[in-house]
C-alpha positions in Angstrom: -3.2 7.6 -2.6 -5.9 6.0 -0.4 -5.9 6.0 3.4 -7.2 2.7 4.6 -7.9 1.1 7.9 -6.6 -2.3 6.7 -3.9 -2.9 4.0 -4.7 -6.6 3.6 -6.9 -6.0 0.5 -4.6 -3.4 -0.9 -1.6 -5.7 -0.8 -3.3 -8.5 -2.8 -4.7 -6.2 -5.6 -1.6 -6.6 -7.8 1.4 -9.1 -7.7 3.9 -6.2 -7.5 2.4 -4.5 -4.5 4.5 -4.5 -1.3 4.1 -3.2 2.2 6.8 -0.8 3.6 7.0 1.0 6.9 8.2 4.6 6.9 8.2 6.8 10.0 5.6 4.7 11.8 3.2 4.6 8.9 2.5 1.6 6.7 2.5 2.1 2.9 1.5 -0.1 0.0 3.7 0.8 -3.0 3.4 -0.6 -6.5 6.1 0.3 -9.0 4.2 -1.0 -12.1 0.8 0.4 -11.3 1.1 3.5 -9.0 -2.7 3.9 -8.6 -2.7 1.1 -6.1 -0.7 3.2 -3.6 -2.2 3.2 -0.1 -1.3 4.4 3.5 -2.3 3.4 7.0 -1.6 5.2 10.2 
């Protein structure tokens, strides 16, 4: 999982990527390709 300062590019890497907020942190999760996971905050 990458820790990024901006999730804009991470969100557009794959059509299945989606941004979720958990416990004050923003995550990019991708069910079909888990190597695109990222975190911010």
